[in-house]
TORKOL-4160 file (C-alpha; in steps of 0.2 Angstrom, whole numbers, padded with zeros to 4 digits, m for minus):
448
<pt num="1" X="0166" Y="m0079" Z="0228"/>
<pt num="2" X="0179" Y="m0066" Z="0224"/>
<pt num="3" X="0176" Y="m0068" Z="0205"/>
<pt num="4" X="0157" Y="m0066" Z="0207"/>
<pt num="5" X="0160" Y="m0051" Z="0218"/>
<pt num="6" X="0171" Y="m0043" Z="0206"/>
<pt num="7" X="0158" Y="m0046" Z="0191"/>
<pt num="8" X="0144" Y="m0040" Z="0202"/>
<pt num="9" X="0153" Y="m0024" Z="0206"/>
<pt num="10" X="0155" Y="m0020" Z="0188"/>
<pt num="11" X="0137" Y="m0026" Z="0183"/>
<pt num="12" X="0129" Y="m0015" Z="0196"/>
<pt num="13" X="0141" Y="0000" Z="0194"/>
<pt num="14" X="0137" Y="0018" Z="0189"/>
<pt num="15" X="0134" Y="0014" Z="0171"/>
<pt num="16" X="0121" Y="0001" Z="0174"/>
<pt num="17" X="0112" Y="0012" Z="0188"/>
<pt num="18" X="0112" Y="0027" Z="0176"/>
<pt num="19" X="0105" Y="0016" Z="0161"/>
<pt num="20" X="0092" Y="0009" Z="0173"/>
<pt num="21" X="0086" Y="0025" Z="0181"/>
<pt num="22" X="0088" Y="0035" Z="0165"/>
<pt num="23" X="0077" Y="0024" Z="0155"/>
<pt num="24" X="0064" Y="0026" Z="0168"/>
<pt num="25" X="0066" Y="0044" Z="0168"/>
<pt num="26" X="0066" Y="0045" Z="0149"/>
<pt num="27" X="0050" Y="0035" Z="0148"/>
<pt num="28" X="0041" Y="0044" Z="0162"/>
<pt num="29" X="0044" Y="0061" Z="0154"/>
<pt num="30" X="0039" Y="0054" Z="0137"/>
<pt num="31" X="0024" Y="0047" Z="0143"/>
<pt num="32" X="0020" Y="0063" Z="0152"/>
<pt num="33" X="0020" Y="0055" Z="0169"/>
<pt num="34" X="0006" Y="0043" Z="0163"/>
<pt num="35" X="0009" Y="0030" Z="0177"/>
<pt num="36" X="0005" Y="0042" Z="0190"/>
<pt num="37" X="m0009" Y="0051" Z="0180"/>
<pt num="38" X="m0017" Y="0034" Z="0176"/>
<pt num="39" X="m0014" Y="0024" Z="0191"/>
<pt num="40" X="m0033" Y="0025" Z="0196"/>
<pt num="41" X="m0038" Y="0021" Z="0178"/>
<pt num="42" X="m0027" Y="0006" Z="0178"/>
<pt num="43" X="m0035" Y="m0001" Z="0194"/>
<pt num="44" X="m0053" Y="0002" Z="0186"/>
<pt num="45" X="m0047" Y="m0006" Z="0170"/>
<pt num="46" X="m0041" Y="m0021" Z="0179"/>
<pt num="47" X="m0057" Y="m0025" Z="0188"/>
<pt num="48" X="m0068" Y="m0019" Z="0173"/>
<pt num="49" X="m0059" Y="m0030" Z="0160"/>
<pt num="50" X="m0050" Y="m0042" Z="0172"/>
<pt num="51" X="m0056" Y="m0058" Z="0162"/>
<pt num="52" X="m0051" Y="m0051" Z="0145"/>
<pt num="53" X="m0060" Y="m0053" Z="0128"/>
<pt num="54" X="m0046" Y="m0054" Z="0116"/>
<pt num="55" X="m0033" Y="m0067" Z="0110"/>
<pt num="56" X="m0022" Y="m0075" Z="0123"/>
<pt num="57" X="m0020" Y="m0089" Z="0136"/>
<pt num="58" X="m0024" Y="m0082" Z="0153"/>
<pt num="59" X="m0035" Y="m0066" Z="0159"/>
<pt num="60" X="m0027" Y="m0049" Z="0161"/>
<pt num="61" X="m0030" Y="m0051" Z="0179"/>
<pt num="62" X="m0022" Y="m0068" Z="0179"/>
<pt num="63" X="m0007" Y="m0060" Z="0169"/>
<pt num="64" X="m0005" Y="m0047" Z="0183"/>
<pt num="65" X="m0006" Y="m0060" Z="0197"/>
<pt num="66" X="0006" Y="m0071" Z="0188"/>
<pt num="67" X="0019" Y="m0057" Z="0186"/>
<pt num="68" X="0016" Y="m0053" Z="0204"/>
<pt num="69" X="0018" Y="m0070" Z="0210"/>
<pt num="70" X="0035" Y="m0069" Z="0202"/>
<pt num="71" X="0039" Y="m0052" Z="0209"/>
<pt num="72" X="0031" Y="m0053" Z="0227"/>
<pt num="73" X="0044" Y="m0065" Z="0235"/>
<pt num="74" X="0059" Y="m0065" Z="0246"/>
<pt num="75" X="0064" Y="m0048" Z="0239"/>
<pt num="76" X="0049" Y="m0041" Z="0249"/>
<pt num="77" X="0055" Y="m0048" Z="0265"/>
<pt num="78" X="0073" Y="m0053" Z="0264"/>
<pt num="79" X="0078" Y="m0042" Z="0249"/>
<pt num="80" X="0072" Y="m0026" Z="0258"/>
<pt num="81" X="0081" Y="m0031" Z="0275"/>
<pt num="82" X="0097" Y="m0035" Z="0266"/>
<pt num="83" X="0096" Y="m0018" Z="0256"/>
<pt num="84" X="0095" Y="m0009" Z="0274"/>
<pt num="85" X="0108" Y="m0020" Z="0282"/>
<pt num="86" X="0121" Y="m0016" Z="0268"/>
<pt num="87" X="0116" Y="0002" Z="0263"/>
<pt num="88" X="0107" Y="0009" Z="0279"/>
<pt num="89" X="0089" Y="0015" Z="0280"/>
<pt num="90" X="0091" Y="0027" Z="0265"/>
<pt num="91" X="0092" Y="0011" Z="0253"/>
<pt num="92" X="0073" Y="0011" Z="0255"/>
<pt num="93" X="0071" Y="0029" Z="0248"/>
<pt num="94" X="0080" Y="0023" Z="0233"/>
<pt num="95" X="0069" Y="0008" Z="0231"/>
<pt num="96" X="0054" Y="0021" Z="0231"/>
<pt num="97" X="0063" Y="0031" Z="0217"/>
<pt num="98" X="0066" Y="0015" Z="0207"/>
<pt num="99" X="0048" Y="0010" Z="0209"/>
<pt num="100" X="0041" Y="0027" Z="0203"/>
<pt num="101" X="0052" Y="0027" Z="0188"/>
<pt num="102" X="0050" Y="0008" Z="0186"/>
<pt num="103" X="0031" Y="0010" Z="0183"/>
<pt num="104" X="0034" Y="0018" Z="0167"/>
<pt num="105" X="0046" Y="0004" Z="0162"/>
<pt num="106" X="0034" Y="m0009" Z="0167"/>
<pt num="107" X="0021" Y="0000" Z="0156"/>
<pt num="108" X="0032" Y="0000" Z="0141"/>
<pt num="109" X="0037" Y="m0018" Z="0143"/>
<pt num="110" X="0020" Y="m0025" Z="0144"/>
<pt num="111" X="0014" Y="m0014" Z="0129"/>
<pt num="112" X="0028" Y="m0020" Z="0118"/>
<pt num="113" X="0026" Y="m0038" Z="0124"/>
<pt num="114" X="0007" Y="m0039" Z="0118"/>
<pt num="115" X="0011" Y="m0029" Z="0102"/>
<pt num="116" X="0025" Y="m0041" Z="0097"/>
<pt num="117" X="0021" Y="m0058" Z="0104"/>
<pt num="118" X="0019" Y="m0074" Z="0094"/>
<pt num="119" X="0011" Y="m0091" Z="0096"/>
<pt num="120" X="0022" Y="m0107" Z="0098"/>
<pt num="121" X="0020" Y="m0124" Z="0090"/>
<pt num="122" X="0007" Y="m0129" Z="0103"/>
<pt num="123" X="m0003" Y="m0113" Z="0100"/>
<pt num="124" X="0002" Y="m0104" Z="0116"/>
<pt num="125" X="0007" Y="m0086" Z="0117"/>
<pt num="126" X="0025" Y="m0081" Z="0119"/>
<pt num="127" X="0031" Y="m0064" Z="0122"/>
<pt num="128" X="0044" Y="m0053" Z="0131"/>
<pt num="129" X="0060" Y="m0044" Z="0127"/>
<pt num="130" X="0067" Y="m0058" Z="0115"/>
<pt num="131" X="0051" Y="m0056" Z="0105"/>
<pt num="132" X="0050" Y="m0037" Z="0105"/>
<pt num="133" X="0068" Y="m0037" Z="0100"/>
<pt num="134" X="0066" Y="m0049" Z="0086"/>
<pt num="135" X="0049" Y="m0042" Z="0079"/>
<pt num="136" X="0051" Y="m0024" Z="0083"/>
<pt num="137" X="0069" Y="m0020" Z="0080"/>
<pt num="138" X="0081" Y="m0021" Z="0065"/>
<pt num="139" X="0090" Y="m0038" Z="0062"/>
<pt num="140" X="0107" Y="m0030" Z="0068"/>
<pt num="141" X="0099" Y="m0030" Z="0086"/>
<pt num="142" X="0092" Y="m0047" Z="0086"/>
<pt num="143" X="0107" Y="m0054" Z="0095"/>
<pt num="144" X="0101" Y="m0045" Z="0110"/>
<pt num="145" X="0085" Y="m0056" Z="0111"/>
<pt num="146" X="0096" Y="m0071" Z="0110"/>
<pt num="147" X="0107" Y="m0064" Z="0124"/>
<pt num="148" X="0091" Y="m0060" Z="0134"/>
<pt num="149" X="0084" Y="m0077" Z="0133"/>
<pt num="150" X="0100" Y="m0085" Z="0138"/>
<pt num="151" X="0102" Y="m0074" Z="0153"/>
<pt num="152" X="0084" Y="m0075" Z="0157"/>
<pt num="153" X="0084" Y="m0094" Z="0156"/>
<pt num="154" X="0099" Y="m0095" Z="0168"/>
<pt num="155" X="0094" Y="m0081" Z="0180"/>
<pt num="156" X="0078" Y="m0089" Z="0185"/>
<pt num="157" X="0088" Y="m0103" Z="0193"/>
<pt num="158" X="0096" Y="m0089" Z="0204"/>
<pt num="159" X="0083" Y="m0076" Z="0207"/>
<pt num="160" X="0068" Y="m0086" Z="0208"/>
<pt num="161" X="0073" Y="m0104" Z="0213"/>
<pt num="162" X="0089" Y="m0106" Z="0223"/>
<pt num="163" X="0087" Y="m0089" Z="0231"/>
<pt num="164" X="0069" Y="m0093" Z="0236"/>
<pt num="165" X="0072" Y="m0110" Z="0243"/>
<pt num="166" X="0088" Y="m0104" Z="0252"/>
<pt num="167" X="0078" Y="m0090" Z="0261"/>
<pt num="168" X="0064" Y="m0101" Z="0266"/>
<pt num="169" X="0075" Y="m0115" Z="0273"/>
<pt num="170" X="0085" Y="m0102" Z="0283"/>
<pt num="171" X="0069" Y="m0095" Z="0291"/>
<pt num="172" X="0061" Y="m0111" Z="0294"/>
<pt num="173" X="0077" Y="m0118" Z="0302"/>
<pt num="174" X="0078" Y="m0103" Z="0313"/>
<pt num="175" X="0060" Y="m0103" Z="0318"/>
<pt num="176" X="0056" Y="m0121" Z="0318"/>
<pt num="177" X="0072" Y="m0131" Z="0317"/>
<pt num="178" X="0067" Y="m0139" Z="0301"/>
<pt num="179" X="0082" Y="m0147" Z="0291"/>
<pt num="180" X="0086" Y="m0136" Z="0275"/>
<pt num="181" X="0086" Y="m0151" Z="0264"/>
<pt num="182" X="0068" Y="m0156" Z="0270"/>
<pt num="183" X="0062" Y="m0139" Z="0266"/>
<pt num="184" X="0070" Y="m0140" Z="0249"/>
<pt num="185" X="0062" Y="m0157" Z="0245"/>
<pt num="186" X="0044" Y="m0152" Z="0250"/>
<pt num="187" X="0046" Y="m0136" Z="0240"/>
<pt num="188" X="0051" Y="m0146" Z="0225"/>
<pt num="189" X="0036" Y="m0157" Z="0226"/>
<pt num="190" X="0024" Y="m0142" Z="0228"/>
<pt num="191" X="0031" Y="m0133" Z="0214"/>
<pt num="192" X="0031" Y="m0148" Z="0202"/>
<pt num="193" X="0013" Y="m0151" Z="0205"/>
<pt num="194" X="0009" Y="m0133" Z="0199"/>
<pt num="195" X="0021" Y="m0130" Z="0185"/>
<pt num="196" X="0018" Y="m0146" Z="0176"/>
<pt num="197" X="0001" Y="m0140" Z="0172"/>
<pt num="198" X="0008" Y="m0125" Z="0162"/>
<pt num="199" X="0003" Y="m0107" Z="0162"/>
<pt num="200" X="m0015" Y="m0109" Z="0165"/>
<pt num="201" X="m0013" Y="m0119" Z="0181"/>
<pt num="202" X="0001" Y="m0106" Z="0187"/>
<pt num="203" X="m0012" Y="m0092" Z="0183"/>
<pt num="204" X="m0026" Y="m0100" Z="0193"/>
<pt num="205" X="m0015" Y="m0104" Z="0209"/>
<pt num="206" X="m0008" Y="m0086" Z="0208"/>
<pt num="207" X="m0025" Y="m0078" Z="0206"/>
<pt num="208" X="m0030" Y="m0086" Z="0223"/>
<pt num="209" X="m0013" Y="m0085" Z="0233"/>
<pt num="210" X="m0006" Y="m0068" Z="0228"/>
<pt num="211" X="m0021" Y="m0057" Z="0234"/>
<pt num="212" X="m0023" Y="m0067" Z="0250"/>
<pt num="213" X="m0004" Y="m0066" Z="0254"/>
<pt num="214" X="m0002" Y="m0048" Z="0249"/>
<pt num="215" X="m0017" Y="m0042" Z="0259"/>
<pt num="216" X="m0013" Y="m0053" Z="0274"/>
<pt num="217" X="0006" Y="m0047" Z="0275"/>
<pt num="218" X="0002" Y="m0029" Z="0273"/>
<pt num="219" X="m0012" Y="m0029" Z="0286"/>
<pt num="220" X="0000" Y="m0037" Z="0299"/>
<pt num="221" X="0013" Y="m0024" Z="0295"/>
<pt num="222" X="0001" Y="m0010" Z="0296"/>
<pt num="223" X="m0004" Y="m0017" Z="0313"/>
<pt num="224" X="0014" Y="m0015" Z="0319"/>
<pt num="225" X="0015" Y="0002" Z="0311"/>
<pt num="226" X="m0001" Y="0008" Z="0320"/>
<pt num="227" X="0005" Y="0002" Z="0337"/>
<pt num="228" X="0020" Y="0013" Z="0335"/>
<pt num="229" X="0012" Y="0027" Z="0325"/>
<pt num="230" X="0022" Y="0040" Z="0335"/>
<pt num="231" X="0039" Y="0033" Z="0328"/>
<pt num="232" X="0034" Y="0035" Z="0310"/>
<pt num="233" X="0039" Y="0052" Z="0307"/>
<pt num="234" X="0056" Y="0048" Z="0314"/>
<pt num="235" X="0057" Y="0033" Z="0304"/>
<pt num="236" X="0053" Y="0043" Z="0288"/>
<pt num="237" X="0066" Y="0056" Z="0293"/>
<pt num="238" X="0079" Y="0042" Z="0295"/>
<pt num="239" X="0075" Y="0035" Z="0278"/>
<pt num="240" X="0076" Y="0051" Z="0269"/>
<pt num="241" X="0092" Y="0057" Z="0278"/>
<pt num="242" X="0100" Y="0041" Z="0275"/>
<pt num="243" X="0098" Y="0042" Z="0257"/>
<pt num="244" X="0106" Y="0059" Z="0256"/>
<pt num="245" X="0120" Y="0058" Z="0268"/>
<pt num="246" X="0131" Y="0044" Z="0274"/>
<pt num="247" X="0124" Y="0033" Z="0288"/>
<pt num="248" X="0137" Y="0032" Z="0303"/>
<pt num="249" X="0142" Y="0015" Z="0310"/>
<pt num="250" X="0132" Y="0010" Z="0325"/>
<pt num="251" X="0130" Y="m0007" Z="0334"/>
<pt num="252" X="0133" Y="m0021" Z="0322"/>
<pt num="253" X="0130" Y="m0009" Z="0307"/>
<pt num="254" X="0146" Y="m0005" Z="0298"/>
<pt num="255" X="0141" Y="0011" Z="0292"/>
<pt num="256" X="0136" Y="0016" Z="0273"/>
<pt num="257" X="0140" Y="0029" Z="0261"/>
<pt num="258" X="0126" Y="0038" Z="0250"/>
<pt num="259" X="0133" Y="0027" Z="0235"/>
<pt num="260" X="0130" Y="0011" Z="0245"/>
<pt num="261" X="0112" Y="0016" Z="0249"/>
<pt num="262" X="0108" Y="0021" Z="0231"/>
<pt num="263" X="0117" Y="0005" Z="0224"/>
<pt num="264" X="0109" Y="m0008" Z="0236"/>
<pt num="265" X="0092" Y="0001" Z="0235"/>
<pt num="266" X="0091" Y="0001" Z="0217"/>
<pt num="267" X="0098" Y="m0016" Z="0215"/>
<pt num="268" X="0086" Y="m0024" Z="0228"/>
<pt num="269" X="0072" Y="m0013" Z="0221"/>
<pt num="270" X="0074" Y="m0021" Z="0204"/>
<pt num="271" X="0076" Y="m0038" Z="0212"/>
<pt num="272" X="0059" Y="m0036" Z="0220"/>
<pt num="273" X="0049" Y="m0027" Z="0207"/>
<pt num="274" X="0059" Y="m0033" Z="0192"/>
<pt num="275" X="0055" Y="m0017" Z="0182"/>
<pt num="276" X="0068" Y="m0016" Z="0168"/>
<pt num="277" X="0073" Y="m0035" Z="0170"/>
<pt num="278" X="0061" Y="m0039" Z="0156"/>
<pt num="279" X="0053" Y="m0054" Z="0166"/>
<pt num="280" X="0035" Y="m0047" Z="0169"/>
<pt num="281" X="0031" Y="m0044" Z="0151"/>
<pt num="282" X="0033" Y="m0062" Z="0147"/>
<pt num="283" X="0018" Y="m0066" Z="0158"/>
<pt num="284" X="0008" Y="m0051" Z="0151"/>
<pt num="285" X="0011" Y="m0057" Z="0134"/>
<pt num="286" X="0000" Y="m0072" Z="0137"/>
<pt num="287" X="m0015" Y="m0060" Z="0142"/>
<pt num="288" X="m0032" Y="m0061" Z="0133"/>
<pt num="289" X="m0031" Y="m0044" Z="0126"/>
<pt num="290" X="m0029" Y="m0036" Z="0109"/>
<pt num="291" X="m0025" Y="m0019" Z="0117"/>
<pt num="292" X="m0007" Y="m0016" Z="0121"/>
<pt num="293" X="m0010" Y="0000" Z="0130"/>
<pt num="294" X="m0022" Y="m0007" Z="0142"/>
<pt num="295" X="m0011" Y="m0022" Z="0147"/>
<pt num="296" X="0003" Y="m0009" Z="0150"/>
<pt num="297" X="m0008" Y="0000" Z="0162"/>
<pt num="298" X="m0013" Y="m0016" Z="0170"/>
<pt num="299" X="0006" Y="m0021" Z="0171"/>
<pt num="300" X="0011" Y="m0005" Z="0180"/>
<pt num="301" X="0001" Y="m0009" Z="0194"/>
<pt num="302" X="0012" Y="m0023" Z="0199"/>
<pt num="303" X="0027" Y="m0011" Z="0203"/>
<pt num="304" X="0016" Y="0000" Z="0213"/>
<pt num="305" X="0009" Y="m0015" Z="0224"/>
<pt num="306" X="0026" Y="m0024" Z="0225"/>
<pt num="307" X="0038" Y="m0010" Z="0230"/>
<pt num="308" X="0028" Y="0006" Z="0235"/>
<pt num="309" X="0016" Y="m0005" Z="0245"/>
<pt num="310" X="0023" Y="m0022" Z="0251"/>
<pt num="311" X="0042" Y="m0017" Z="0252"/>
<pt num="312" X="0038" Y="0000" Z="0260"/>
<pt num="313" X="0029" Y="m0010" Z="0274"/>
<pt num="314" X="0044" Y="m0021" Z="0277"/>
<pt num="315" X="0056" Y="m0007" Z="0278"/>
<pt num="316" X="0045" Y="0004" Z="0289"/>
<pt num="317" X="0043" Y="m0010" Z="0302"/>
<pt num="318" X="0062" Y="m0013" Z="0302"/>
<pt num="319" X="0067" Y="0005" Z="0304"/>
<pt num="320" X="0052" Y="0009" Z="0317"/>
<pt num="321" X="0058" Y="m0007" Z="0328"/>
<pt num="322" X="0076" Y="0000" Z="0326"/>
<pt num="323" X="0083" Y="m0017" Z="0323"/>
<pt num="324" X="0093" Y="m0012" Z="0307"/>
<pt num="325" X="0109" Y="m0008" Z="0317"/>
<pt num="326" X="0110" Y="m0025" Z="0324"/>
<pt num="327" X="0121" Y="m0032" Z="0310"/>
<pt num="328" X="0108" Y="m0046" Z="0306"/>
<pt num="329" X="0104" Y="m0047" Z="0288"/>
<pt num="330" X="0091" Y="m0055" Z="0276"/>
<pt num="331" X="0074" Y="m0063" Z="0282"/>
<pt num="332" X="0081" Y="m0065" Z="0299"/>
<pt num="333" X="0081" Y="m0046" Z="0301"/>
<pt num="334" X="0063" Y="m0044" Z="0296"/>
<pt num="335" X="0059" Y="m0059" Z="0308"/>
<pt num="336" X="0068" Y="m0050" Z="0322"/>
<pt num="337" X="0058" Y="m0034" Z="0318"/>
<pt num="338" X="0041" Y="m0042" Z="0318"/>
<pt num="339" X="0045" Y="m0053" Z="0333"/>
<pt num="340" X="0050" Y="m0037" Z="0343"/>
<pt num="341" X="0033" Y="m0029" Z="0338"/>
<pt num="342" X="0021" Y="m0044" Z="0341"/>
<pt num="343" X="0021" Y="m0060" Z="0350"/>
<pt num="344" X="0025" Y="m0074" Z="0338"/>
<pt num="345" X="0029" Y="m0061" Z="0324"/>
<pt num="346" X="0043" Y="m0071" Z="0318"/>
<pt num="347" X="0030" Y="m0085" Z="0313"/>
<pt num="348" X="0022" Y="m0072" Z="0302"/>
<pt num="349" X="0037" Y="m0069" Z="0293"/>
<pt num="350" X="0041" Y="m0087" Z="0291"/>
<pt num="351" X="0024" Y="m0091" Z="0284"/>
<pt num="352" X="0024" Y="m0075" Z="0273"/>
<pt num="353" X="0041" Y="m0080" Z="0266"/>
<pt num="354" X="0036" Y="m0098" Z="0262"/>
<pt num="355" X="0020" Y="m0093" Z="0253"/>
<pt num="356" X="0030" Y="m0078" Z="0243"/>
<pt num="357" X="0044" Y="m0090" Z="0239"/>
<pt num="358" X="0032" Y="m0103" Z="0232"/>
<pt num="359" X="0023" Y="m0091" Z="0221"/>
<pt num="360" X="0039" Y="m0084" Z="0214"/>
<pt num="361" X="0046" Y="m0101" Z="0210"/>
<pt num="362" X="0030" Y="m0105" Z="0200"/>
<pt num="363" X="0029" Y="m0088" Z="0192"/>
<pt num="364" X="0047" Y="m0088" Z="0186"/>
<pt num="365" X="0047" Y="m0105" Z="0180"/>
<pt num="366" X="0035" Y="m0099" Z="0165"/>
<pt num="367" X="0048" Y="m0085" Z="0162"/>
<pt num="368" X="0062" Y="m0097" Z="0160"/>
<pt num="369" X="0052" Y="m0109" Z="0150"/>
<pt num="370" X="0047" Y="m0095" Z="0137"/>
<pt num="371" X="0066" Y="m0091" Z="0136"/>
<pt num="372" X="0070" Y="m0109" Z="0132"/>
<pt num="373" X="0056" Y="m0110" Z="0120"/>
<pt num="374" X="0063" Y="m0095" Z="0110"/>
<pt num="375" X="0080" Y="m0103" Z="0110"/>
<pt num="376" X="0076" Y="m0121" Z="0107"/>
<pt num="377" X="0057" Y="m0123" Z="0103"/>
<pt num="378" X="0043" Y="m0132" Z="0113"/>
<pt num="379" X="0053" Y="m0148" Z="0114"/>
<pt num="380" X="0063" Y="m0140" Z="0127"/>
<pt num="381" X="0048" Y="m0137" Z="0139"/>
<pt num="382" X="0048" Y="m0153" Z="0149"/>
<pt num="383" X="0067" Y="m0154" Z="0151"/>
<pt num="384" X="0067" Y="m0136" Z="0158"/>
<pt num="385" X="0053" Y="m0140" Z="0170"/>
<pt num="386" X="0062" Y="m0155" Z="0177"/>
<pt num="387" X="0079" Y="m0146" Z="0178"/>
<pt num="388" X="0069" Y="m0132" Z="0188"/>
<pt num="389" X="0061" Y="m0143" Z="0201"/>
<pt num="390" X="0078" Y="m0153" Z="0204"/>
<pt num="391" X="0087" Y="m0136" Z="0207"/>
<pt num="392" X="0076" Y="m0131" Z="0221"/>
<pt num="393" X="0083" Y="m0142" Z="0235"/>
<pt num="394" X="0101" Y="m0137" Z="0230"/>
<pt num="395" X="0097" Y="m0119" Z="0234"/>
<pt num="396" X="0095" Y="m0125" Z="0253"/>
<pt num="397" X="0113" Y="m0131" Z="0253"/>
<pt num="398" X="0121" Y="m0115" Z="0247"/>
<pt num="399" X="0128" Y="m0100" Z="0256"/>
<pt num="400" X="0115" Y="m0085" Z="0256"/>
<pt num="401" X="0128" Y="m0072" Z="0252"/>
<pt num="402" X="0134" Y="m0081" Z="0237"/>
<pt num="403" X="0117" Y="m0085" Z="0231"/>
<pt num="404" X="0112" Y="m0067" Z="0232"/>
<pt num="405" X="0128" Y="m0061" Z="0223"/>
<pt num="406" X="0124" Y="m0073" Z="0208"/>
<pt num="407" X="0106" Y="m0068" Z="0207"/>
<pt num="408" X="0111" Y="m0049" Z="0207"/>
<pt num="409" X="0124" Y="m0052" Z="0193"/>
<pt num="410" X="0111" Y="m0061" Z="0182"/>
<pt num="411" X="0098" Y="m0048" Z="0185"/>
<pt num="412" X="0110" Y="m0035" Z="0178"/>
<pt num="413" X="0114" Y="m0046" Z="0163"/>
<pt num="414" X="0095" Y="m0048" Z="0159"/>
<pt num="415" X="0092" Y="m0029" Z="0161"/>
<pt num="416" X="0105" Y="m0023" Z="0149"/>
<pt num="417" X="0098" Y="m0030" Z="0133"/>
<pt num="418" X="0080" Y="m0026" Z="0138"/>
<pt num="419" X="0084" Y="m0008" Z="0142"/>
<pt num="420" X="0093" Y="m0005" Z="0126"/>
<pt num="421" X="0077" Y="m0012" Z="0117"/>
<pt num="422" X="0065" Y="m0001" Z="0127"/>
<pt num="423" X="0076" Y="0014" Z="0122"/>
<pt num="424" X="0075" Y="0010" Z="0104"/>
<pt num="425" X="0057" Y="0006" Z="0105"/>
<pt num="426" X="0052" Y="0021" Z="0116"/>
<pt num="427" X="0046" Y="0032" Z="0101"/>
<pt num="428" X="0033" Y="0018" Z="0096"/>
<pt num="429" X="0028" Y="0016" Z="0114"/>
<pt num="430" X="0024" Y="0035" Z="0115"/>
<pt num="431" X="0015" Y="0034" Z="0098"/>
<pt num="432" X="0004" Y="0020" Z="0102"/>
<pt num="433" X="0000" Y="0028" Z="0120"/>
<pt num="434" X="m0005" Y="0044" Z="0111"/>
<pt num="435" X="m0015" Y="0036" Z="0098"/>
<pt num="436" X="m0024" Y="0026" Z="0111"/>
<pt num="437" X="m0029" Y="0042" Z="0122"/>
<pt num="438" X="m0030" Y="0055" Z="0108"/>
<pt num="439" X="m0037" Y="0047" Z="0092"/>
<pt num="440" X="m0041" Y="0059" Z="0078"/>
<pt num="441" X="m0035" Y="0073" Z="0088"/>
<pt num="442" X="m0047" Y="0071" Z="0103"/>
<pt num="443" X="m0041" Y="0071" Z="0120"/>
<pt num="444" X="m0045" Y="0055" Z="0131"/>
<pt num="445" X="m0061" Y="0049" Z="0124"/>
<pt num="446" X="m0060" Y="0032" Z="0132"/>
<pt num="447" X="m0068" Y="0030" Z="0149"/>
<pt num="448" X="m0052" Y="0024" Z="0157"/>
């Protein structure tokens, strides 16, 4: 625990946060705030060309839902609560900033993923940071692709496997007295039935579950907010002031500095929306499209939905219900907030967490699978899938704090080679974007 804590403090230190936020700011400025300007166009493009008409394994809509299935998880329920419990309400503000800059990162990731993707020995599409490093950068940078694939293959077992099963087992134990190991075994069977069918089955399940669970959770949160609408201005003021000034100790809350709000807000924000980690472009590389820019515009919607919409709902409910000073953390803090607001509110959180965690497990299994394919070829697919499902019940037996620390550390190790690659490929991203919207010197000829 001491070793992981030390490594985590270094991995998420000032240099990493500067690299992450700096990359997002550089891409945002270089793209002339495209994620904000073209957000409505991205939504229209998603529904107009959602099935896709190019080369690929799944539809552009399916690619977005697969990436969302991986990002909309315990980070939206437990991660937001943990950030507020450790960094105070101000952590939510820094999650917003991370998301705004992260939209440009997610756009660039998906654009590069489609531009530099390959097909494997089985004819399936493979892409992501390891491939745009390999095919887009000079040979002297290729070791970064190998490093990303190693960290990505390992990180999934923390961020999307043991963390998910651990959080679900905790909330089911608290709400329904379900033994943790039973939860892990049931999750193991359910996940196995999906991932053994490959990316097409994952995309089908995600395309049905993700919209349902996201809309249902947001609606329940909006009901809580509507019932306490008079508290919203005060909650927003608490969030903004907590981001810019230290938060004093109160109740069970130990107090937090501005640095703590920034650090935990950015770390949990990235844990939730994954912008900069390089995971989402692995799914977008499988989309049926021949236009990298269009898939990039669809991809950036994922960060908007995940953090600026779903995480905001969770954070507002926690702050409005004033449960953050209690000293409770994780999913239990979110459950407490909903329970105080609505009769049986903790059951809403329990159900939402179960569905969110399940989709994260199936989505991230594909990410890890593509990483091991890059390293070892298609022969490694089945051993990886077996290892993935066997690890699920193990997560229910681990300490939550330790699991979160390991996941945070592996996230940083994934982000580092990906962010370096995006900075090196940024001129290409800017050029392809300009060529798409302003061909032959004409401005915005496309309907999007």
